[in-house]
N, CA and C of each residue as an Amber inpcrd file, in Angstrom:
protein
   129
  -5.2420000  -1.2240000  -2.0460000  -6.2970000  -0.3550000  -2.4940000
  -7.6250000  -1.0730000  -2.2440000  -8.5950000  -0.3560000  -1.7160000
  -9.9260000  -0.9110000  -1.4790000 -10.8040000  -0.6080000  -2.6800000
 -11.5260000  -1.5980000  -3.1710000 -12.4280000  -1.4350000  -4.3120000
 -13.8210000  -1.8800000  -3.8920000 -14.8280000  -1.0230000  -4.1440000
 -16.2070000  -1.3570000  -3.7860000 -16.7850000  -2.3190000  -4.8120000
 -17.4240000  -3.3740000  -4.3300000 -18.0840000  -4.3440000  -5.1970000
 -19.4110000  -3.7460000  -5.6400000 -19.6400000  -3.7160000  -6.9520000
 -20.8630000  -3.1080000  -7.4800000 -22.0960000  -3.8280000  -6.9620000
 -23.0850000  -3.0540000  -6.5190000 -24.3440000  -3.6080000  -6.0550000
 -24.2720000  -4.2370000  -4.6750000 -23.1740000  -4.0830000  -3.9740000
 -23.0220000  -4.6800000  -2.6440000 -22.4140000  -3.6440000  -1.7050000
 -22.5460000  -3.9110000  -0.4260000 -21.9960000  -2.9810000   0.5610000
 -20.6960000  -3.5240000   1.1450000 -19.8580000  -4.1200000   0.2980000
 -18.5760000  -4.6160000   0.7770000 -17.4560000  -4.1740000  -0.1540000
 -16.2610000  -4.2210000   0.3680000 -15.0750000  -3.8020000  -0.3670000
 -14.0820000  -4.9540000  -0.4380000 -13.2920000  -4.9990000  -1.4960000
 -12.2410000  -6.0000000  -1.6570000 -10.8890000  -5.3040000  -1.6730000
  -9.8860000  -5.9830000  -1.1590000  -8.5170000  -5.4900000  -1.2700000
  -7.9680000  -5.9190000  -2.6190000  -7.4840000  -4.9480000  -3.4020000
  -6.9560000  -5.2210000  -4.7350000  -5.5090000  -4.7310000  -4.7930000
  -4.6370000  -5.5270000  -5.3710000  -3.2080000  -5.2160000  -5.4740000
  -2.9770000  -3.9730000  -6.3350000  -2.1040000  -3.0700000  -5.8500000
  -1.7390000  -1.8680000  -6.6050000  -0.9120000  -2.2070000  -7.8400000
  -0.2090000  -3.3290000  -7.8290000   0.6960000  -3.7000000  -8.9150000
  -0.0140000  -4.4720000 -10.0250000  -0.6970000  -5.5750000  -9.6650000
  -1.2590000  -6.4580000 -10.7010000  -2.7890000  -6.5170000 -10.7150000
  -3.4550000  -5.9410000  -9.7020000  -4.9160000  -5.9700000  -9.6560000
  -5.4860000  -7.2560000  -9.0850000  -4.6200000  -8.1410000  -8.5740000
  -5.0660000  -9.4080000  -7.9920000  -5.6650000  -9.2270000  -6.6050000
  -6.2880000 -10.2750000  -6.0980000  -6.8610000 -10.2500000  -4.7550000
  -5.7550000 -10.2490000  -3.7120000  -6.0080000  -9.5190000  -2.6160000
  -5.0370000  -9.4580000  -1.5300000  -5.6440000 -10.0390000  -0.2680000
  -4.7730000 -10.5090000   0.6280000  -5.1980000 -11.1390000   1.8680000
  -4.5210000 -10.4170000   3.0300000  -5.3010000 -10.1390000   4.0930000
  -4.7420000  -9.5260000   5.2930000  -4.2140000 -10.6110000   6.2080000
  -2.9910000 -10.4130000   6.7010000  -2.4120000 -11.3430000   7.6610000
  -1.6340000 -10.5180000   8.6770000  -2.1410000 -10.4710000   9.9160000
  -1.5530000  -9.6690000  10.9900000  -1.4230000  -8.2190000  10.5350000
  -0.2190000  -7.7170000  10.4230000  -0.0090000  -6.3190000  10.0440000
   0.4070000  -6.1930000   8.5790000   0.1820000  -7.2310000   7.7820000
   0.5890000  -7.2150000   6.3790000  -0.5920000  -7.5180000   5.4730000
  -0.5140000  -6.9760000   4.2660000  -1.4770000  -7.2800000   3.2140000
  -0.6620000  -7.8650000   2.0670000  -0.9840000  -9.0880000   1.6510000
  -0.1850000  -9.8230000   0.6720000  -1.0280000 -10.1420000  -0.5580000
  -0.4720000  -9.8620000  -1.7440000  -1.1480000 -10.2010000  -2.9920000
  -1.0080000 -11.6970000  -3.2410000  -2.1240000 -12.3590000  -3.4830000
  -2.1130000 -13.7930000  -3.7420000  -1.6270000 -14.1190000  -5.1520000
  -1.5860000 -13.1090000  -6.0310000  -1.1770000 -13.3290000  -7.4170000
   0.3250000 -13.0930000  -7.6230000   0.8200000 -11.9060000  -7.2490000
   2.2210000 -11.5650000  -7.5430000   3.1220000 -11.5380000  -6.3110000
   2.5490000 -11.6220000  -5.1000000   3.3520000 -11.6460000  -3.8890000
   3.6930000 -10.2800000  -3.3180000   3.2100000  -9.1940000  -3.9420000
   3.4520000  -7.8380000  -3.4380000   2.9400000  -7.7390000  -2.0060000
   3.7220000  -7.0900000  -1.1310000   3.3740000  -7.0040000   0.2820000
   3.3280000  -5.5560000   0.7280000   2.2830000  -5.2080000   1.4770000
   2.1820000  -3.9010000   2.1320000   2.1850000  -4.1510000   3.6220000
   2.7970000  -3.2450000   4.3590000   2.9000000  -3.3510000   5.8050000
   2.0290000  -2.2730000   6.4340000   1.6230000  -2.4630000   7.6820000
   0.7640000  -1.4790000   8.3400000   1.4710000  -0.1430000   8.5380000
   2.7960000  -0.1100000   8.4550000   3.5300000   1.1450000   8.6000000
   3.6470000   1.8970000   7.2720000   3.2450000   1.2730000   6.1430000
   3.2720000   1.9510000   4.8410000   2.1920000   3.0230000   4.8090000
   2.4850000   4.1640000   4.1510000   1.4660000   5.2380000   4.0730000
   0.3110000   4.8890000   3.1720000
């Protein structure tokens, strides 16, 4: 999930499960807190 940072023109990736920060790696998005993974083929 993309969340807009208040007062800035940038967005952060936030985990759907725990709300932690996520990191993009190739075709995957991985939560740094709980390890939840999304793939580019996920809707």
